N, C-alpha and C positions, 0 to 999 in steps of 0.2 A: 692429211689421203695419201698425199701424191711422192713424203717420204717414204712411205710405206713400200711402195710399188719402187723404187730408189735401192730398198734393200732388195727387195724380191727379186729384183734386177743383178745386185755387185750376188747376192747368195745363187744365180742361176748360173750364173758366169765361174765359179768355184763350185759349181757341184761335187766335181768329181773330187774333193777336196772332205776331210772329216766336218760335219757338221758343228757348226758352236753352238751353245744353245741360245732361242730365241730369246731377244730382251723388246721386240720389240712389241710385240701381243699376237695370238689369236685373229686371223681371217675370220671375218665372217665371208659367211655363203648361207645368200637365202637359197636355200633348195624349192625349187623350180619356180623358183619366186621369192612369195609370203605365202605361198600355199595354208598355214592355216588363218588365213583374212580372206582368198581372194582362189578360186578358180585356179588350179595347178596348171604350169607351162601357156600361161596367158598371158595377153600382152598390163590386163587388169592385174595380173599378178607380180610382174615383173617392177611395175610403177609402184604400187603396195610396197614392195620389196628397195628400194632405191628411197622411196622416203625415210626407212631406220639407216640409209647410206652406207647399204653394204659393200665389203669392198669388192664378192662373186656374187654373182648370180648363175644358179646352178641351172641348167637346161637338159634338155633330153631330142634325139632327133633320131628320125628315120626318116627314111624315104618313101616317095608317091612313085601312082605306078608309070607318072613320063620321066621320073626320075628329079626330082625336086626335094631339096629335103626340107623337113616339116618338123617343126617343133612338139613331137608330143611323147606320152611314156610308154601305152599299150603297147601291144602292138594290134589289138584290135580295138574297133572305136565306144564301143557298146557301156562301159565304165563311166569315160567325162566326156558322151557327145549324144545328140539322137538319131548317130550314126548307127549302123549294124553290120560289122563285119572287119576283113583282117584291113590294116592303114594301105598297107605296100599294091591290096586290088585296086586302090584308087587313084584318078588322078587327083593332083591337086585344087583345078574348078570345083571336081566335085569334092573334096575335102571342107573346100572352102567355106561351102554351103553351111554345114554344117554346126550346130550350134554349142560350145567346146564353156558355154557358162552355166545356163538355167539349170544342170544338174545338179550346181554346187550353192546357188541363191535364185530367183527369180531377178536382181538386183543384175543378176551378171548375164541375163539370156538374149542371147548377141553377140558373145564372146567367138574369136572365131580362131582355128585352128593357126597358130606364125610361122611361116615361111618362116626358117635359118638368117636369110635377110633384112630381116624384117626387123624379127628380134637383136640383132646385133645393132642396127640401126638407132633401135631404143633403146638399148644397155647400153654400149663403150662408152658414149659423149661422159656417161654418168658412173659407169663402174663397173671390172671386170668381169669376164663373162667365162666360164665353168660348163663345156662341152660335155654332156655322157652320150659314148653313141650308143646305141640301145640294137640289140638286136642282128647283129652286122651279118649273122648268115644267114640272114636274111635278103642280104644290099650287096652281095659281096666285089660291089663299086663304092660302097658306099665312101671310105679312107680317100679314094681319089677324088668326089666331086668334095666331099669336106675341105683336102688339103687345099686346090683347088682356088672353091671361092675364099677362103682366107688368105688366100695367098693373094688371089682376083682383085678383092672388094679392098680387104687392110690397106695395101700396098705400103707398109712401114718398117721400119725399120725391127719392131721389133724390143725397144729400148725397154719399154716395161713391159709386164711378160701381161698383158693384161684381156691374153685370150691362153687357157689353158686344157685341154683335152684327156676324157678320162673311159674305162669301159671299166668292167667285169671281165670281159674276151682279150687274154693274152696275148694271142694273136692277132687279131686287129689294131691293137694300141701299138704293137710294136710297129706291123706294117707300115699303119696314118705316122710313127717318127719316122721310117725313117723315109717316106711321105717330104714331111715338111720338118724339121729339126729345128726350126730353130723357137716353134712348142711348146712348150712344155708339155711331158706327159703323165700320166700317173693313173694305175692301177686300182681297181673298186674290190674289197675280197671282205663278203659275207663271213657271217660269224664260221669258225667254222675249231671246235674241242679243241684238234691239231693244234692250233694258233699256227704260227707263220715261220720255218726254218729260217739260221739264220742264212744256210746256204742258198735259198730259194731269196732272201730280200739280195745278198749281193748276186744272185743275177738280174733280179731287177733293177738294180741300180747301174745295169749296162746302160740302160737306157731311158725309164723313168725316174722321173723329176722329184715324184711324189710318193707315199703309199696313202691307201684311205680305206682302213678298214671299218668294219661294224662298231657302233657305240662300246656293243655289250664285249667286243674283243678289246680293248682301247686301255692299257695302263700306262704306269706309267716308262716302267721295263718296257715293253713296245716299242713306247716312243724313242726311247733314247736305243734302241736298237736298231730305228730303224730313220734317226738320225745318224749314227754311225759309222750307216753305210753311205752316209749323204746325200741320204731323200728328207724331204717334208714326211712331217706323219699330221695328216688329216683325223677325219673320223667325220662318220654319219650315225643317220638320224639323229641332234639332239633336238628331243623337244622337252626337256625337263629344264627350268628356269637354273635351278643346284646342281640338277651335274655338271649345266653348261659350263656357269660360273668357278667349279672343280676343276673342269676339263684349261678353263685360257689359264688357272691357276697353276698350273700343271704347264704351258705354257706348248701346248699343242700349235702346231702348224696355222692348222687352219678345221673349223669346226660348222657342221652347216649342219639349218635347224629349217622348219614350217614359221618359227615364230622369232624374227629377228630383232625386237623390243629386249629380247631377253638377256642381248647378252648385257656387258658392263659397261655403262658409260665412259672411252677417255676420252684423250688424246686425239685418239687417230680419224675420229668423227664430229670435225667440225664444221668437215662443208663439202661435195661434192670431187670429187680427182679433175682433175687442170691438167 
């Protein structure tokens, strides 16, 4: 596992040059932890993903009313907690009292909405973390707060890129990149019949280290075009085992799934990151 991160680091050091075909295999990315088995974006879900020795755990972040970064996907609370209303209208003390697990299964009743700081503590000793900035239009300062928290908490040289940040919002991800350029950033892309133009890819490559289109867009040709612009090619969210294996054979650089056990067993799954 450690060798994978060293390869990843060397790639980022030369990312402005054309990317050579991947030889190390795809990064296993646990989507919101292992949310096919545990309630999404909870400590229980992160721990389950770590059992499968993922390379990265993907999480979603928003901000509480009192300016704390919390790990949560939806802009409202109803789907995955026993609360009602918008995340941004509650202090973290109020959010922390909500049940974020019982909706999934009674066994997980009592799971809480984590702070980003708690997620970092739980994940980084064993895996990388892929942070998605959700709804940045609701949180004008979220990029600044995130950059400040990562810089102050990690206190490392980012010799291995164990932290990455992504968003659908290009303005937001550019802003974060300007604040903390040491952390690799990427662009999430929803399915669009128009595809992604070469001009757009060239523009993205000025600041982005990876492009993460929806699985329904990803194919060999798009992968090659992304890599030809010096970026890595990821895809989301792949919950079909045969499709995961197909993307692995394609040598995509990263694949996100709710079911990390669907990945092929190989030499990179021998133990935790050291």
